[in-house]
N, C-alpha and C positions, 0 to 999 in steps of 0.2 A: 561518487563521476566513474561518467559512464567512459570504464575506458574502448578500446578499440579491438573488438571481438567481429568471429565472423558471426553470419544471419542465426545461426544454430544455438549459438551458445548465448545470442540476446531474446532466441525466441522460446531458449529455459529458462532464460533468467526473469523470463517475462511469465513464461507461470508460475514457476516457486514466488514468485511476489504476489499475482495471484492468489493464488491458495493458501499463503501468507493472511493477506488483504483477509477475506474471503471469512478463514478461521479466527481473527481479530472475530472482524464482525460478529463473527459467532462463541460471543464469549463475551461482547458488552451486550447484547441481547440477554445471553441468560449466567451475568453475574450478580449474585447478590445486591437490589437495591440498599443504599445506606440511609437512614431516617432521614428527615429533611433537614434542612438547618446544617448540617453537615459535611465537608468540603470530600470526596471519592476520590485522591491524589492519583488510588491505578483504576478509575477510571479515565481520568484525565490522561494519564502517563498510556493509555490504547489509544487514545483519540489521534495525541502527539502521533505514536506510529502507524497507525492508519492513516495520514497524514500524507509522511511521509513515504508509507509505503506506494497512496494514491500517487503523488507528484514520482517516486520511479517510473509507477505502470505507463507513463503521461510518455514519460523522456523516453524512452523504452518503444516502447509506440512512434513516437515521431522520428526514430530513425531507423526502428524498422517500413515505418511507411511514411513518410515525408509526404507531406502537402506541395509539390511542389504545384505549381501556379504560372505558364504559362502565357 
């Protein structure tokens, strides 16, 4: 949940989430591939965390830059 904080703090959180997501994408691309037919739980965990980070980035962006249609 996003707490009520100032814009610079939200901007800092946004940058931190974006950096974490980029690092996770890099780790996913460079992780060793498992043989076909085996379950790669580490990859599934990384994908789940990446999705959670993307959701948080979207929420932070919507708070920082609201899309108000008048």
